[in-house]
N, C-alpha and C positions, 0 to 999 in steps of 0.2 A: 752515421748509418749510410751504407753504400747503396747508391741508386742503381736500378736495373738499366740495361741497355734500352729497353722500351721506354722507361721514364726519361732517360737522357735524350732520346730522340724526340720525345714529346716536348721536353723543355727547350731543346734546340729549335724545334719548329715554332714554338710559341714566341721565342725571342726574335726569330726571323720575321714572323708575322707582325709583331709589334713594331719592329724596326722599319719594315716596309711602310706601315701606316704612318708612323711619325715622320720618317724622312720624306715621304710623298707630300706631306703637309708643310714641313719645316725646312726641308733641304738637308743635305748631308752635313754641312758645317753647323747648321742650326740645331742639330740633334746630338745629345750627349749619351754616352754609354749609361750613365746614371739614370737618365730619363727613361731609357729603354728598359732597364732592369726594374725600375719602380712601376712603370706602366704594365709590366708583366707580373707584378706583385712578387718580385724576387729580391733577394738581398743585393746591395750594390756590388759586392764582390763576386757574387755567383756568376754574373754574365761573363767575367773574365776566365772562368773555368771552361767556357765553351768557345768564346771568341776573344783573343788577346787584344783586338783593336777593332775599330769601326770598319777599317778597310777589309779585314779578314771576315767580318760579319757580312759585308756586302758581297764579297766573292763567294761566300758559302751559299748565298741565295742561288747563284747560278748552278752550283754543284747540286743543290737540292732539286731545282727545277729540271735539270738534265735527267737525274735519276727518276723523278716522278713521270717525266714524259716517256721514258723507256718503259716504265711499269705500265703506263696507260696503253702504250702500243702493244705490249705483250699480253695484255688482258683482252684485247680486241678479238672477238670470235672469228675464227677462220683465217687469221692473219698469216698463219704458217703456209697457207695455200696462195697467198698474194704473190704477184710478180715482184721482182726486186724494186722496180720503180714505185710500185704501190706501197711496199713496206717502208721505203725511204720517205715517201710522201707522208705516210701515216705518222712516222716519228716526228718529222718537222712540223706537221700540222698540230700534233699534240703539244709540242714545245711552245709554239707560238700562241696556242690557245691558253696555256698556263700563264704565259708572260703578259697576255693582253689585259688581264685584270689588274696588273701592277705596272702598267706601261710607264707611268710617271717615274716610278722607282727604277725601272729598267733603264730609263734614260739617264738617271743619276748614276747608276752603276756603270753604264757604258762610258760615261765621261770619265769616271774614275779609272777604268781600265785603259782608256785612250791616253790618260795622263801617265801611264806606265808602259812605254813602248817596248821595253825589254820583255815584259810579261807576254805581250802579243806574239813574240817570237820564241817563247819558251815552251817547255812541255808541261808547265804548271797552270795553264788556263783552267779555271774551275769547271769541272764537269767534263773536261776533255777525255780523260781516261775512260769514263763510263760511255761516252759517245763513241769513242774509237772502238771499244770492245763490241758495242752493239753493231757498228758498221762492219767490223770484221766478221761477225756471225752471219750477217745478211749476205755478205759477199761469198762466204764459204757455202752457204745454202744454195745460192744462185749458181755457184761453180759446180757443186755436186749434182744439181738438177740439169746441168748443161745449158742453163739459160744464158750464161756468159762464157766467154773463152777462158781457158786457164790463165790465172793471174798470179805471177810470182811476187807481186809487191802488195799483197793485201794489207799488211800492217801499215806500210808507208802510206798507201792510198787512204786507208781509214783514218790515219792521223791528219792528212790533208782535208778530208771531208769534215772532220771535227773542227779544224781551224775555220773552214768555210762557214760553219754554223754561226760563228761570231760575226762574220761578214754579212750573213743573211739578217741577223738581228739588227746590225747597224743600218742596213738598207731598210728594213721594216720600220725602224724608228723614224726615218725620214720620209716614209711613204705617206703622202696625203691623198692618194687616189681613193676612190669610193670603195669601202670595205677592203682596203689594202689590195686592190686588184693587181697593181704592179708587182707586189711581192708574190702573190700567188702565181702570176705569170713567170716571174723569175725562177721560182721553185720548179715549176713544171718544165720550163725550158732547160734549166741547169741539169735536172735529173734525167731528162730525155737525152741530152748530149752525153752525160756520163754513162748511161746504160748502153747507148749505141756504141760509144767508144770501147766499152768493156766487151760487148758482143763481137765487135770487129777485131779485138786483140790490139787495137791501136794504143790503148792505155799503157801497155807495157813499154812502148817506145817513147811515149811522151811524158811519162810520170816524172822523171827527173827534172825536165824543163818546166813542166807545169808546177811542180812543187816550188821551184825557185821563184817563178812568176807570182804564184799565190802568196807565198810568205813575204815577198819584198814589195808587192804592189797592191795586194787586195785592199788593205786598210786605206791606202791613199785613194784608190779608185772609188771606193764606196763612200768616201767623204762627200762626193758630189751627189749622193743620194740617187733616187730613181731617175732614170733617163740617162743622158750622156752616151747613148748608143749601145749600152750594155745589152738591153733586151734585143735590139736589132742584130747585134753580133751573135748572140746565142741562137737566135732564130736561123740565121744563115748557116751557122755551124751545124745545127741539128739537121737542116735540110741536106747538107753535104754528106753527113754521116749516114743519114737514112738512105740516101741514094747508093752509098758505098755498100752498106749492109744488104740492100735489096739486090745488088748486082752480084753478090757472092754466090 
């Protein structure tokens, strides 16, 4: 009997939830696909119809959470009237809120992705396509409303922003400040710098260089976790851009 798309999605979510719970307690290596299937009360072979391996299952978790975070953002009343920075902030806050309940599992998943450096540089990061599309739509709305200067690289920029989300998660996982205060400060400063650069038109000139730096250095820089001068650098950059925009 053929299952409906709704039932398939329900089963997929069930398997992911069970996997998250088991791996959080037993670790990635200590959990088998058979255990996950049986804990979900499914046949041993059924799980492979949805996820061909444990690695694919873990990556699918990020795909699901990215989609759910976007859905949460879109359901927020009045969000269409938010500024670009407020909408970006809402999406990132929604994502981190979803990940918080599964933080131990997210750390396991992050280590798995770190162990596959080619994946970090590819277009196949789970959830990247969904995040990129959401960012493109936000940029287009801000451009139409004249909130930002015309940007000829919206797709490329949105791709870099989606990549940066993974850097943010890595930072958050290492953040031991009270209520993740450093992470919230990082998000606020980063988005402030980005929006100011877009408003000034500077982003068009720096995007190619910024993309190279982000892709080649972001993972290495974020391995040091909160601190390391990153917040101070963003603060100074934001001040400089604010002065430039005010002088226009």
